[in-house]
C-alpha positions as CSV (number, residue, x, y, z in Angstrom):
1,M,165.6,151.4,24.6
2,P,162.1,150.1,24.8
3,V,160.5,149.5,28.2
4,S,157.5,147.2,28.3
5,Q,155.4,145.0,30.5
6,A,156.4,141.4,30.8
7,G,154.8,139.3,28.1
8,S,154.1,142.2,25.7
9,I,157.0,141.4,23.4
10,N,158.3,138.2,21.8
11,T,161.8,137.8,23.2
12,T,162.6,135.0,20.8
13,A,162.1,137.2,17.7
14,L,164.0,140.4,18.4
15,I,165.9,141.9,15.4
16,V,167.0,145.4,16.3
17,P,170.1,145.6,18.6
18,D,169.0,147.5,21.7
19,I,168.3,147.3,25.4
20,Y,164.9,145.8,26.1
21,V,163.6,146.3,29.7
22,Q,160.6,144.2,30.8
23,I,158.7,145.2,34.0
24,L,158.0,142.1,35.9
25,P,155.2,141.9,38.5
26,P,156.1,140.8,42.0
27,Q,156.2,137.0,42.3
28,N,154.5,137.0,45.6
29,T,151.1,138.5,45.1
30,L,149.3,139.4,48.4
31,I,145.6,139.1,49.2
32,N,143.8,141.5,51.4
33,G,140.7,139.9,52.9
34,L,137.2,141.2,52.2
35,P,135.5,143.1,55.0
36,T,133.4,141.0,57.4
37,N,131.7,143.8,59.3
38,I,129.2,144.9,56.6
39,L,125.7,144.4,57.9
40,G,122.8,144.6,55.4
41,I,119.4,145.6,56.7
42,V,116.2,145.7,54.7
43,G,113.1,147.5,56.1
44,T,111.0,150.6,56.0
45,A,111.9,154.3,56.6
46,Q,110.4,157.7,56.4
47,W,112.7,159.1,53.7
48,G,115.5,158.1,51.4
49,P,116.2,156.0,48.3
50,V,114.1,153.0,47.7
51,N,115.6,149.6,46.8
52,A,119.1,151.1,46.7
53,P,121.8,149.7,49.1
54,T,123.1,152.8,50.9
55,T,126.2,152.8,53.1
56,I,125.6,154.1,56.6
57,G,128.1,154.3,59.4
58,D,126.2,155.5,62.4
59,M,122.8,156.8,63.6
60,N,123.5,160.4,62.6
61,G,124.2,159.2,59.1
62,Y,121.1,157.1,59.2
63,S,118.9,160.0,60.3
64,Q,120.2,162.3,57.6
65,T,119.6,159.6,54.9
66,F,116.5,157.8,56.0
67,G,115.0,159.9,58.8
68,A,114.2,159.1,62.4
69,V,113.7,155.7,64.1
70,Q,109.9,154.8,63.7
71,N,107.8,153.1,66.4
72,R,106.4,150.4,64.0
73,K,107.1,146.9,62.8
74,Y,109.5,146.5,59.9
75,D,111.3,149.7,60.7
76,M,114.9,149.6,59.3
77,G,116.1,152.3,61.7
78,T,115.2,150.3,64.8
79,Q,117.4,147.4,63.7
80,V,120.2,149.7,62.8
81,A,120.0,151.3,66.3
82,L,120.1,147.9,68.0
83,A,123.1,146.9,66.0
84,V,124.9,150.2,66.7
85,L,124.6,149.5,70.4
86,Q,126.6,146.3,69.8
87,G,129.4,148.2,68.1
88,A,128.4,147.7,64.4
89,N,129.4,150.6,62.2
90,N,129.2,149.5,58.6
91,F,125.7,149.1,57.1
92,K,124.1,148.6,53.7
93,C,120.6,149.8,54.2
94,V,117.8,149.0,51.7
95,R,114.6,150.9,52.1
96,V,111.4,149.1,50.9
97,T,107.8,150.3,50.5
98,D,104.5,148.8,49.7
99,G,104.1,151.0,46.6
100,T,101.8,153.6,48.1
101,D,104.6,155.9,49.1
102,V,104.3,159.5,47.9
103,A,106.8,162.4,47.7
104,A,105.8,165.6,49.5
105,S,105.2,168.6,47.3
106,V,103.9,172.1,47.0
107,V,102.7,174.1,44.0
108,V,103.8,177.8,44.1
109,Q,101.3,180.5,43.1
110,T,99.3,179.6,39.9
111,N,101.3,176.8,38.4
112,C,104.5,178.8,38.4
113,I,106.7,176.1,39.9
114,T,106.3,172.9,41.9
115,F,108.7,171.8,44.6
116,T,108.8,168.0,45.2
117,S,110.9,166.2,47.9
118,K,113.7,164.2,46.3
119,Y,112.4,161.0,48.0
120,T,109.1,159.7,49.1
121,G,108.2,159.6,52.8
122,T,106.7,161.6,55.7
123,L,110.0,163.3,56.5
124,G,109.5,165.3,53.3
125,N,106.5,167.0,55.0
126,G,109.1,168.9,57.1
127,I,110.8,170.5,54.1
128,Q,110.4,174.2,53.6
129,V,111.3,176.5,50.7
130,T,111.8,180.2,51.4
131,L,111.6,182.6,48.5
132,S,113.0,186.1,49.1
133,T,114.9,188.9,47.4
134,G,118.4,188.0,46.5
135,S,121.7,189.6,47.5
136,A,122.1,191.2,44.1
137,A,119.8,193.8,42.7
138,S,116.7,192.5,40.9
139,S,117.4,188.9,41.9
140,W,115.7,186.2,44.0
141,R,116.9,183.7,46.5
142,A,115.6,180.2,47.3
143,V,116.5,178.5,50.6
144,V,115.6,174.9,51.1
145,S,115.5,173.6,54.6
146,M,114.9,170.2,56.2
147,P,115.2,168.8,59.7
148,N,118.7,167.5,60.6
149,R,120.2,169.0,57.4
150,Q,122.1,172.2,56.6
151,P,119.9,174.6,54.6
152,E,120.6,174.9,50.9
153,T,120.8,178.4,49.5
154,F,120.4,179.3,45.9
155,D,121.0,183.1,45.5
156,N,121.1,185.8,42.9
157,I,118.7,184.1,40.5
158,T,117.5,186.6,37.8
159,G,114.9,186.7,35.1
160,T,111.3,187.8,34.7
161,G,108.0,185.9,34.2
162,A,108.3,182.3,33.2
163,A,112.0,182.7,32.6
164,L,112.6,183.4,36.2
165,W,110.7,180.3,37.4
166,A,112.7,178.3,34.9
167,N,116.0,179.7,36.2
168,I,114.9,178.9,39.8
169,A,114.2,175.4,38.8
170,A,117.6,175.1,37.0
171,A,119.5,176.4,39.9
172,I,117.9,173.9,42.3
173,N,118.1,170.9,40.0
174,Q,121.5,171.6,38.4
175,G,123.3,173.8,41.0
176,Q,125.0,177.1,40.4
177,S,128.3,177.0,38.7
178,G,131.2,177.8,41.1
179,L,128.7,178.3,44.0
180,R,127.0,175.1,44.9
181,G,125.7,171.8,43.5
182,P,122.2,170.7,42.9
183,S,119.7,170.3,45.8
184,Q,119.9,167.0,47.7
185,I,116.5,167.7,49.2
186,I,114.0,168.7,46.5
187,V,113.4,168.7,42.8
188,A,111.9,171.8,41.2
189,T,109.6,171.7,38.1
190,A,108.9,175.0,36.4
191,G,105.3,175.5,35.2
192,V,103.7,177.8,32.7
193,G,102.8,180.6,35.2
194,T,104.3,184.0,34.7
195,T,103.3,185.7,37.9
196,A,106.2,187.4,39.7
197,P,107.3,185.7,42.9
198,T,106.0,186.7,46.3
199,A,108.3,186.4,49.2
200,A,107.1,183.5,51.4
201,T,108.0,180.3,53.1
202,L,106.3,177.3,51.5
203,S,105.9,174.0,53.3
204,L,105.8,170.7,51.4
205,T,102.9,168.3,52.3
206,G,101.4,165.0,51.3
207,G,104.4,162.8,51.8
208,T,103.7,159.1,52.8
209,D,106.1,156.3,53.7
210,G,104.4,153.4,52.0
211,A,104.8,151.3,55.1
212,T,101.2,150.3,55.8
213,T,101.0,146.8,54.2
214,I,104.6,145.4,54.4
215,T,104.9,141.7,53.8
216,S,107.7,139.2,53.5
217,S,107.3,139.4,49.8
218,V,108.1,143.1,49.9
219,L,111.1,142.6,52.1
220,L,112.4,139.7,49.9
221,G,111.9,141.8,46.8
222,Q,112.7,140.7,43.3
223,D,115.9,139.3,41.7
224,T,115.4,140.9,38.3
225,I,116.8,144.3,37.2
226,P,116.1,146.6,38.9
227,R,116.6,144.4,42.0
228,K,114.5,145.1,45.0
229,G,114.4,144.3,48.7
230,M,116.9,141.7,49.9
231,Y,118.1,141.1,46.3
232,A,119.4,144.7,46.2
233,L,122.2,143.5,48.5
234,R,123.7,141.4,45.7
235,N,127.4,142.2,45.0
236,T,127.7,144.6,47.9
237,Y,130.1,142.5,50.0
238,T,127.5,142.3,52.7
239,S,128.5,139.5,55.1
240,I,125.5,139.5,57.5
241,A,122.0,140.5,56.7
242,L,118.5,140.7,58.1
243,L,115.0,141.5,56.9
244,A,113.7,143.7,59.7
245,D,111.1,141.9,61.8
246,C,110.4,139.4,59.1
247,D,108.8,136.6,61.2
248,D,107.1,134.8,58.2
249,S,108.5,131.3,58.0
250,T,107.5,131.0,54.4
251,S,110.4,133.4,53.6
252,W,113.1,131.4,55.3
253,T,114.0,129.0,52.5
254,T,114.3,132.0,50.1
255,Q,116.6,133.8,52.6
256,V,118.7,130.6,52.9
257,A,119.1,130.3,49.1
258,F,120.2,133.9,48.9
259,G,122.7,133.5,51.8
260,E,124.2,130.4,50.3
261,K,124.6,132.0,46.9
262,E,125.9,135.3,48.1
263,G,128.0,134.2,51.1
264,V,125.7,136.2,53.5
265,Y,124.8,135.0,57.0
266,M,121.1,135.6,57.2
267,I,119.6,136.3,60.6
268,G,116.0,135.1,60.8
269,V,113.4,135.3,63.6
270,G,110.2,133.7,64.7
271,P,107.0,135.6,65.7
272,A,106.9,137.4,69.0
273,G,105.6,135.3,71.9
274,D,106.2,132.1,70.1
275,T,106.3,128.7,72.0
276,I,109.2,126.3,71.8
277,S,107.0,123.5,70.4
278,N,105.6,125.7,67.7
279,A,109.1,127.1,66.8
280,V,110.5,123.6,66.4
281,S,107.5,122.5,64.4
282,T,107.6,125.6,62.2
283,K,111.3,125.2,61.4
284,A,110.8,121.6,60.5
285,T,107.9,122.4,58.2
286,A,109.9,125.2,56.6
287,G,112.6,122.7,55.8
288,I,115.6,124.8,56.5
289,D,118.8,123.0,57.5
290,S,121.7,125.2,56.4
291,Y,124.8,127.0,57.7
292,A,123.6,130.1,55.8
293,M,120.9,131.1,58.3
294,K,120.8,131.8,62.0
295,L,117.2,131.5,63.3
296,L,116.3,133.3,66.5
297,F,113.5,132.1,68.7
298,G,110.5,134.4,69.0
299,D,111.3,135.6,72.5
300,W,111.4,139.3,71.4
301,V,113.2,142.0,73.3
302,Y,112.1,145.1,75.3
303,W,114.2,148.1,74.3
304,Q,114.2,151.8,75.4
305,D,113.6,153.8,72.3
306,T,114.9,157.2,73.2
307,V,113.9,158.7,69.9
308,N,110.2,158.0,70.5
309,N,110.5,158.0,74.3
310,V,108.9,154.6,74.7
311,T,109.9,151.1,75.8
312,R,109.2,148.9,72.7
313,L,109.0,145.2,71.9
314,V,111.5,144.6,69.1
315,S,112.9,141.7,67.1
316,P,116.2,140.4,68.5
317,Q,117.7,140.4,65.0
318,G,119.6,143.7,65.4
319,F,121.2,142.8,68.7
320,V,122.6,139.5,67.4
321,A,123.5,140.7,63.9
322,G,125.3,143.8,65.4
323,C,127.2,141.5,67.8
324,L,128.4,139.2,64.9
325,A,129.3,142.2,62.7
326,N,131.5,143.5,65.5
327,L,133.3,140.1,65.8
328,S,136.2,138.7,63.8
329,P,134.9,135.8,61.6
330,E,136.6,133.1,63.6
331,Q,134.5,134.1,66.7
332,S,131.1,132.9,67.8
333,S,128.2,134.9,69.2
334,L,128.0,132.4,72.0
335,N,128.2,133.9,75.5
336,K,128.8,137.4,74.3
337,Q,127.1,140.2,76.2
338,L,124.5,142.2,74.3
339,F,123.8,145.8,75.2
340,G,120.7,148.0,75.4
341,I,118.3,145.2,76.5
342,V,115.6,146.0,79.1
343,G,114.3,142.5,79.1
344,T,112.9,139.7,76.9
345,Q,109.3,138.5,76.9
346,K,110.5,135.6,79.0
347,S,112.6,137.5,81.5
348,M,110.0,140.2,82.0
349,Q,107.8,137.4,83.5
350,N,110.7,136.5,85.9
351,L,111.1,133.2,84.1
352,Q,114.3,131.5,83.0
353,Y,114.8,128.8,80.4
354,S,115.3,125.2,81.8
355,S,118.0,123.0,80.6
356,A,115.4,120.9,78.8
357,E,114.0,123.9,76.9
358,L,117.5,125.0,75.9
359,Q,118.3,121.5,74.7
360,T,115.2,121.3,72.6
361,L,116.0,124.6,70.9
362,A,119.6,123.7,70.3
363,Q,118.7,120.4,68.8
364,A,116.4,122.1,66.5
365,G,119.0,124.6,65.3
366,I,117.2,127.6,66.9
367,D,119.2,130.2,68.8
368,L,118.0,132.8,71.4
369,I,118.8,135.6,73.7
370,T,118.8,134.8,77.5
371,N,119.7,136.1,80.8
372,P,121.7,134.6,82.4
373,I,124.4,133.2,80.0
374,P,127.4,131.1,81.1
375,A,129.4,134.3,81.5
376,G,127.0,135.6,84.2
377,S,123.9,137.6,84.8
378,M,123.7,139.5,81.6
379,F,121.9,139.3,78.3
380,G,123.6,137.4,75.5
381,V,123.4,134.8,72.8
382,R,122.9,131.4,74.4
383,I,123.9,128.8,71.8
384,G,125.9,130.4,68.9
385,H,124.6,128.1,66.2
386,N,123.1,128.3,62.7
387,T,120.2,126.2,61.5
388,S,122.4,123.2,60.3
389,S,121.9,119.9,61.9
390,N,125.5,118.9,61.1
391,Q,127.6,119.5,64.2
392,V,130.7,120.1,62.1
393,I,129.3,123.1,60.4
394,N,126.6,124.5,62.7
395,G,128.7,127.1,64.5
396,D,128.6,130.8,63.7
397,N,132.4,130.6,63.2
398,Y,131.9,128.0,60.4
399,T,129.5,130.2,58.4
400,R,131.5,133.4,58.7
401,M,135.0,131.9,58.2
402,T,133.9,129.8,55.2
403,N,132.2,132.8,53.6
404,Y,135.2,135.0,54.3
405,I,137.8,132.7,52.9
406,A,135.8,131.6,49.9
407,Y,134.7,135.0,48.8
408,T,138.1,136.6,49.4
409,L,139.7,134.0,47.1
410,N,136.9,134.5,44.6
411,S,137.6,138.2,44.6
412,A,141.4,138.0,44.5
413,M,142.4,135.0,42.3
414,G,140.7,136.1,39.1
415,K,144.0,137.8,38.0
416,F,145.5,134.4,37.3
417,V,142.9,133.4,34.6
418,G,144.2,133.8,31.1
419,R,147.9,133.4,31.9
420,V,150.1,130.6,30.5
421,Q,151.2,127.5,32.4
422,S,153.6,124.7,31.4
423,T,154.0,121.1,32.2
424,Q,157.4,121.8,33.8
425,Q,157.8,121.0,37.5
426,N,158.6,124.6,38.5
427,D,156.0,126.3,36.5
428,P,155.9,130.0,37.6
429,L,152.1,130.3,37.4
430,R,151.4,127.4,39.7
431,R,154.1,128.5,42.1
432,Q,152.6,132.0,42.2
433,V,149.0,130.6,42.8
434,D,150.3,128.4,45.6
435,A,152.3,131.2,47.2
436,T,149.5,133.7,47.0
437,I,146.9,131.5,48.7
438,S,149.4,130.0,51.2
439,T,150.6,133.5,52.3
440,F,147.0,134.6,52.9
441,M,146.2,131.5,54.9
442,Q,149.5,131.8,56.9
443,N,148.6,135.4,57.7
444,M,145.4,134.2,59.3
445,I,147.3,131.8,61.4
446,D,149.7,134.6,62.5
447,Q,146.7,136.7,63.5
448,G,145.2,133.9,65.6
449,M,142.3,133.4,63.2
450,L,143.1,129.9,61.8
451,D,144.4,126.6,63.3
452,S,146.3,125.1,60.3
453,F,146.1,124.6,56.5
454,D,147.5,122.6,53.6
455,N,147.7,124.0,50.1
456,K,148.8,122.3,46.9
457,C,149.1,123.6,43.3
458,D,151.6,121.5,41.4
459,L,151.8,118.7,38.8
460,T,150.2,116.2,41.2
461,N,146.8,117.9,41.0
462,N,147.5,119.5,37.5
463,P,148.6,116.6,35.2
464,P,149.5,117.4,31.6
465,N,146.1,116.3,30.2
466,R,144.3,118.7,32.5
467,I,146.7,121.5,31.6
468,A,146.1,120.8,27.9
469,Q,142.3,121.3,28.6
470,G,142.9,124.7,30.2
471,Y,142.5,123.7,33.8
472,L,144.5,125.1,36.7
473,Q,143.6,123.5,40.1
474,D,144.6,124.5,43.7
475,D,143.6,122.3,46.6
476,L,143.2,124.0,49.9
477,N,142.4,122.4,53.3
478,A,141.9,124.6,56.2
479,R,141.3,123.7,59.9
480,Y,139.3,126.3,61.8
481,L,139.8,127.2,65.5
482,G,137.4,125.3,67.7
483,I,134.8,127.0,69.9
484,A,134.7,125.9,73.5
485,E,131.0,125.3,74.0
486,K,131.0,122.8,76.8
487,L,133.4,123.2,79.7
488,I,133.7,120.1,81.8
489,V,135.3,120.3,85.3
490,N,135.9,116.9,86.9
491,M,135.8,117.4,90.7
492,Q,136.6,114.8,93.3
493,A,136.1,116.0,96.9
494,G,135.9,114.5,100.3
495,Q,137.8,113.8,103.5
496,S,139.5,110.8,102.0
497,V,140.7,112.4,98.8
498,V,144.4,112.3,98.3
499,T,146.0,115.5,97.0
500,R,149.6,116.5,96.4
501,A,149.3,118.9,99.4
502,S,148.0,116.1,101.7
503,L,150.8,113.8,100.6
504,A,153.4,116.4,101.4
505,A,151.8,117.1,104.8
506,G,151.8,113.3,105.6
507,S,155.5,112.9,104.8
508,A,156.3,115.8,107.1
């Protein structure tokens, strides 16, 4: 009684009498949408992997992986902290350096062993290794400690001379079977020295961050293997991304190209203290006109940095990106309150934007943070647009919903490639493709994320000649929910105005 998957046996050529059970897949395949809350941030840090996208959920996780927030431009931790204040909780962090970064290290005794921090950066200068007698007789213990981490203990290491140092290195690098894994803080390299250990606490030194000469080229990185900088975010399902404090307009077109190809909403920014006329001119010169980037005006933000105990001027990118990451994709950043802002360069001068200034920025496709916003006296995003000049596609919601639907379908529909289809009216494959996409779109309507849609996958858009060439086509039209940007209230008032109440009073 053979049991097989559907399609694995030829049911028109069976010879042996028997029961043949075929397991059929469900006819209605369901799609689970891709996450839209992943925020990619590229910048510098004082520790951690370089050019490797690393998942972070909160500031505690960030500090353990990359160190503390640094009071300097291009700091990745600063932008993560700003986004966390807005509710963001899913990050892909990419640390970059200028190539001068060095890992802290210490050489023990006379070339007996060298301890080197696992990653480059100044945080490695806080690492200590304590050598002492072990719990068992004639053994040694190595304890590795680092700020904000649990100490790592490698105990009962035996041996003499060079063999002992080699065993210490092996325990640290490979872990101790049944006791603990390898160190996540340092790497040990045994030397040729044979001197017996001396109990001591050793401090690693010489670590540098490689954050002195960061440029837009470093932040952008390279798109060849191994990918670096922004390009390290490829294929990570990042939905929103920013290059920390990257105010170089020559990088904008490259960011736009990446955003369009990867389905990432790039959050750009102009230089601190910029003027409106210069911002408009610079954007026009850069030649960006795309739904893939949101460009923020260079009115930077004052923020209370509690780690470094100072009020700092920081790029507005993290505030806006964090807000978007905390919103469903059909929503706009327009008129949403932002948290943690002490003031902007404009507001700290007790100045407000005029209607003419806001109109100029909006027409140019440049967004900004202001106080007040239509919702009241609070800081928030004022316009809610990307850089496109096309009014139909220049909303935050267009960028995020389009990327969400397109990349969800791209991820989920590949299972139908390679399957058979016929020219019959009720072909199972076309019906399943139609039902799968339609169910996903209807779920969005049911969740209040979509207005309406039409979907078609039948013989009208898959004629026999196209089927014979191996094509299968589904045509999807989706209407997004609109964003109420301009509220118009028509008021007629005066002593002579007729109202329903006044008519009722007159008849009485």
